[in-house]
C-alpha positions as CSV (number, residue, x, y, z in Angstrom):
1,M,-28.4,-99.1,97.9
2,R,-24.8,-100.2,96.8
3,Q,-23.7,-100.0,93.2
4,R,-21.6,-102.8,91.8
5,A,-17.9,-101.7,90.9
6,C,-17.2,-101.4,87.4
7,V,-14.9,-104.2,85.9
8,R,-13.2,-103.8,82.6
9,R,-12.5,-106.5,80.1
10,R,-9.6,-106.2,77.5
11,L,-10.9,-106.5,74.1
12,A,-7.7,-105.9,72.1
13,A,-4.3,-104.2,72.7
14,E,-1.5,-103.6,70.2
15,G,1.3,-100.9,70.2
16,G,0.0,-97.8,72.0
17,C,-3.7,-98.7,71.4
18,I,-6.0,-100.5,73.9
19,V,-9.7,-101.3,73.7
20,D,-11.6,-102.2,77.0
21,Q,-15.4,-102.6,77.7
22,C,-16.6,-102.2,81.3
23,S,-19.3,-104.1,82.8
24,H,-21.6,-101.2,82.2
25,G,-21.2,-101.5,78.4
26,T,-19.0,-98.5,77.9
27,V,-16.1,-99.0,75.3
28,H,-12.8,-97.4,76.2
29,V,-10.4,-96.7,73.5
30,T,-7.1,-95.6,74.6
31,I,-4.4,-94.3,72.2
32,G,-1.4,-93.1,74.1
33,D,-2.5,-90.7,76.7
34,V,-6.0,-89.9,75.2
35,T,-9.2,-92.2,76.1
36,L,-12.4,-92.3,74.2
37,R,-15.3,-93.5,76.0
38,L,-17.9,-94.6,73.7
39,S,-21.3,-96.6,73.8
40,R,-21.2,-99.9,71.9
41,E,-23.1,-98.4,69.1
42,G,-20.6,-95.4,69.0
43,F,-17.6,-97.7,69.1
44,Q,-19.2,-99.8,66.3
45,S,-19.8,-96.5,64.1
46,L,-16.1,-95.4,64.8
47,A,-14.6,-99.0,63.8
48,S,-16.9,-98.9,60.6
49,T,-15.6,-95.3,59.6
50,L,-11.9,-96.4,60.5
51,R,-12.2,-99.7,58.4
52,F,-13.5,-97.5,55.5
53,A,-10.8,-95.0,55.9
54,V,-8.0,-97.6,55.9
55,E,-9.4,-98.9,52.5
56,Q,-9.1,-95.4,51.3
57,V,-5.6,-94.5,52.5
58,A,-3.2,-94.0,49.3
59,E,0.4,-93.9,49.1
60,P,2.2,-90.6,49.4
61,E,2.3,-88.6,46.1
62,T,6.2,-87.9,47.0
63,K,8.8,-90.0,48.5
64,R,10.1,-88.0,51.5
65,P,10.9,-88.5,55.2
66,T,7.5,-89.1,57.0
67,L,6.2,-85.8,58.2
68,L,3.2,-85.3,60.3
69,C,1.3,-82.3,58.7
């Protein structure tokens, strides 16, 4: 029995972030060189967590050049 080829559909892309969903249901989140492969439910949980985190992000305590800690 021959399996059907996996086909990806682009859901969103902006900057260095791309979100695709394949015909098998897996959601592929690519940020730069890193790709997360998530179930639909896992992706929804990640999106919900990120939405909550966006609401919690505060301004930096000190004004200095942007540094990655």
